[in-house]
C-alpha positions in Angstrom: 115.1 21.8 64.4 112.5 21.9 67.0 110.9 19.0 68.0 107.2 18.0 66.0 104.0 19.2 68.1 102.5 16.2 69.5 98.6 16.0 68.3 96.6 15.5 71.8 94.6 12.4 72.3 91.4 13.2 71.3 88.3 11.8 73.2 88.3 8.2 73.5 86.2 6.5 71.1 82.4 4.8 72.7 82.5 1.3 72.1 79.5 -0.2 70.3 76.0 -0.9 71.5 75.8 -4.6 72.1 72.7 -4.5 69.2 71.9 -1.6 67.4 68.2 -2.2 65.1 68.3 0.2 62.4 65.3 1.2 60.3 63.8 -2.3 61.0 60.5 -3.8 59.2 58.7 -6.2 60.2 56.7 -8.4 57.5 54.9 -11.4 56.9 53.7 -11.3 53.4 51.7 -8.5 52.4 50.9 -8.0 56.4 53.4 -4.9 58.1 54.0 -6.1 61.5 55.7 -3.4 62.4 58.3 -1.0 60.5 60.8 2.3 61.2 62.1 0.4 64.2 65.4 1.8 65.4 67.1 1.5 68.7 70.4 0.5 70.7 71.3 -1.3 74.3 74.4 -0.7 75.7 76.2 -3.0 78.1 74.5 -3.7 81.8 70.8 -2.0 80.3 67.5 -3.7 81.0 65.4 -2.3 77.5 61.8 -3.4 77.3 59.4 -3.9 74.3 56.1 -2.9 75.4 52.8 -2.8 74.0 49.5 -4.6 73.6 49.1 -7.6 73.0 49.1 -8.7 68.8 51.5 -5.5 68.5 54.9 -7.8 67.2 56.9 -7.9 70.6 57.9 -11.2 70.7 58.2 -11.1 66.3 60.7 -8.1 67.2 62.7 -10.3 69.3 62.8 -13.1 67.0 63.6 -10.5 64.2 67.1 -9.4 66.9 68.1 -13.0 67.5 68.0 -13.9 63.7 65.3 -16.6 63.7 63.2 -14.1 61.4 65.1 -12.5 58.7 64.0 -8.5 58.3 61.7 -7.4 55.4 64.2 -4.0 55.4 66.5 -2.7 58.1 69.6 -4.1 59.9 70.4 -5.2 63.2 73.8 -4.8 64.4 75.2 -7.1 66.7 78.8 -5.4 68.5 79.1 -3.2 65.4 78.6 -6.2 62.8 75.3 -6.8 60.8 74.3 -9.6 61.3 72.6 -10.7 58.1 75.8 -9.4 55.9 77.4 -12.5 57.3 77.1 -16.3 56.2 75.9 -18.5 58.3 79.0 -19.4 60.1 79.3 -15.3 61.0 75.7 -15.4 62.5 76.0 -18.6 64.6 78.9 -16.6 65.8 77.5 -13.0 66.6 74.0 -15.2 67.9 76.4 -17.5 69.8 76.5 -14.0 72.0 73.0 -14.2 73.0 71.4 -16.1 75.3 67.0 -16.5 75.1 64.6 -17.3 77.3 61.2 -18.0 75.7 58.0 -17.5 77.0 57.3 -21.2 77.6 60.8 -21.8 78.6 61.3 -24.4 75.9 63.3 -27.1 77.5 63.8 -30.4 75.9 61.3 -32.6 77.9 63.5 -35.7 77.9 66.7 -34.2 79.5 66.9 -33.6 83.4 67.3 -30.1 84.3 71.0 -30.5 84.7 71.5 -31.3 81.3 69.4 -28.8 79.3 71.4 -25.8 81.2 74.5 -27.8 80.1 73.7 -27.7 76.7 75.2 -24.0 75.8 78.2 -25.1 77.1 78.3 -27.9 74.8 79.2 -25.0 72.5 81.9 -23.4 74.3 85.8 -24.8 74.1 87.0 -25.6 77.6 83.8 -26.6 79.3 84.0 -30.0 79.4 83.8 -32.6 82.2 84.0 -30.9 86.1 84.3 -27.5 84.9 80.8 -27.9 83.2 79.3 -30.0 86.0 80.7 -26.8 88.3 79.7 -24.0 85.7 75.6 -25.5 85.9 75.9 -26.1 89.6 76.5 -22.5 89.5 73.9 -21.1 87.9 71.2 -23.3 89.2 72.4 -22.3 92.5 72.1 -18.6 90.9 68.2 -19.4 90.4 67.7 -21.4 93.2 67.1 -24.7 91.7 70.1 -26.4 92.7 68.3 -29.1 94.3 66.2 -29.5 91.2 69.2 -30.4 88.5 68.2 -34.1 88.3 64.8 -33.5 88.0 63.0 -33.1 84.4 60.7 -30.3 83.1 57.6 -32.1 83.8 58.8 -32.2 87.0 58.7 -28.6 87.9 56.5 -25.7 88.4 55.8 -23.2 85.7 57.9 -20.5 87.4 60.5 -23.5 88.1 60.6 -23.9 84.5 61.0 -20.3 84.2 63.9 -19.7 86.6 65.6 -23.0 84.4 65.4 -21.6 81.3 67.1 -18.2 82.5 70.1 -20.3 84.1 70.3 -22.0 80.6 70.4 -19.0 79.3 72.9 -17.5 81.4 75.5 -21.0 81.5 77.6 -19.3 78.5 77.6 -16.0 80.0 76.3 -14.4 77.0 76.7 -10.7 77.6 73.1 -10.2 76.1 69.6 -11.9 77.5 66.9 -11.8 75.7 63.6 -12.6 77.6 59.9 -13.6 76.3 57.4 -12.5 78.7 59.8 -13.5 81.7 56.7 -12.8 84.0 53.8 -14.4 82.1 51.5 -16.4 83.6 53.0 -15.7 87.4 51.4 -15.1 90.2 52.4 -11.4 92.0 55.0 -12.5 94.7 56.2 -15.4 92.0 55.9 -12.2 89.6 58.2 -10.0 92.0 60.5 -13.0 92.9 61.5 -13.1 89.1 61.9 -9.3 88.7 64.9 -9.7 91.4 66.1 -12.7 89.9 67.1 -10.3 86.4 68.0 -7.7 88.7 70.6 -10.0 90.6 71.7 -11.8 87.1 72.3 -8.4 85.4 74.6 -7.2 88.6 76.4 -10.7 89.0 77.5 -11.2 84.7 77.4 -7.6 83.8 74.9 -8.9 80.4 72.7 -6.2 79.0 68.5 -7.7 79.1 66.0 -7.0 76.5 63.0 -8.0 77.8 59.1 -8.6 76.3 56.4 -7.5 78.7 53.1 -6.1 79.3 53.0 -6.2 82.9 53.3 -3.2 84.3 54.7 -3.8 87.7 57.9 -5.7 85.5 58.1 -2.4 83.0 58.2 0.0 85.8 60.5 -1.9 88.5 63.1 -3.3 86.0 63.6 -1.4 83.0 66.4 1.5 82.2 65.3 2.0 78.7 62.3 0.8 76.0 60.3 1.0 73.2 56.7 1.3 72.6 54.9 -0.6 69.5 52.0 0.3 68.4 49.4 -2.5 66.9 47.4 0.7 64.8 49.9 2.9 63.0 52.4 -0.2 63.0 55.7 1.6 64.1 57.0 2.6 67.2 55.5 5.8 69.1 57.4 6.2 72.1 60.9 5.8 73.6 62.1 6.1 77.0 61.9 3.7 80.5 58.0 2.6 81.3 58.5 5.1 84.0 59.3 8.0 82.0 56.3 7.4 79.8 53.8 6.6 82.8 54.8 10.3 83.6 55.4 12.0 81.0 54.2 10.6 77.3 50.4 12.0 76.4 50.0 9.8 73.5 46.5 8.5 74.0 47.6 4.8 73.0 51.0 4.9 75.5 48.6 6.6 78.6 46.2 4.0 78.4 48.5 1.5 78.8 50.5 3.0 81.4 47.6 4.0 83.4 45.6 0.7 82.3 42.6 3.4 81.2 40.0 2.3 78.5 41.5 3.9 75.2 38.6 4.7 73.8 38.2 7.3 76.6 41.8 8.3 76.9 41.6 8.9 72.7 38.3 10.9 73.2 39.9 13.1 76.1 43.0 13.5 74.3 41.1 14.7 71.2 39.2 17.0 73.1 42.4 18.7 75.0 44.1 19.3 71.1 41.4 21.3 70.0 41.3 23.7 72.8 42.4 26.9 71.7 
């Protein structure tokens, strides 16, 4: 009896994105902030959320991390619908994210060492010397090893952000969410923070999603991104900042990327479209 023919193996199934946003609608009461927001972010990608002030960038970040419930749509972590589970399941999914808030949100009554150790208290096996060693390691990565015993009030704004980043990565989450990481920094410090983000990505393999309207940062570190429009209340462009700068002719995106007057750009765009 002839042997049964073996079935050739099919192509390997692609891993689920770390985070997958599908048809998200964000609303406060009757006011729509953004709707029809869809994108996904895979491992080691640096993804930018772009747009003018007030378009909903930080609000989108808060929806993604589970601090706000969407009016419609879904947020998937590794293929699992975040809002479909109970509180315990949601907390488990959220533990895979590290978050740096715009203000750094450090506890003022705790030293930098203790602030950074907070996430490790929720991780089994990170007690005592192992916890101290991990805190020392991430402090070294962000250049604050000499300030472990200081309090947040003793640090500059840029140092607080670096401490907040160290806390965000302490438990080795696969996904980092950063809200305006270079906001309030001088150009040299801002560039240094961009390089730090790239270094952390290489050290940890984490994907990074960051909110920013700082063009140098967007152009230097973003692999991909989405542009939110404040007028139409939905995304109007996808791609890296460099791609949008070079190829997107939407007047709002064009003005943002080239730092031009939007009204003048809008008139030029309408004139070009009217040409035969």
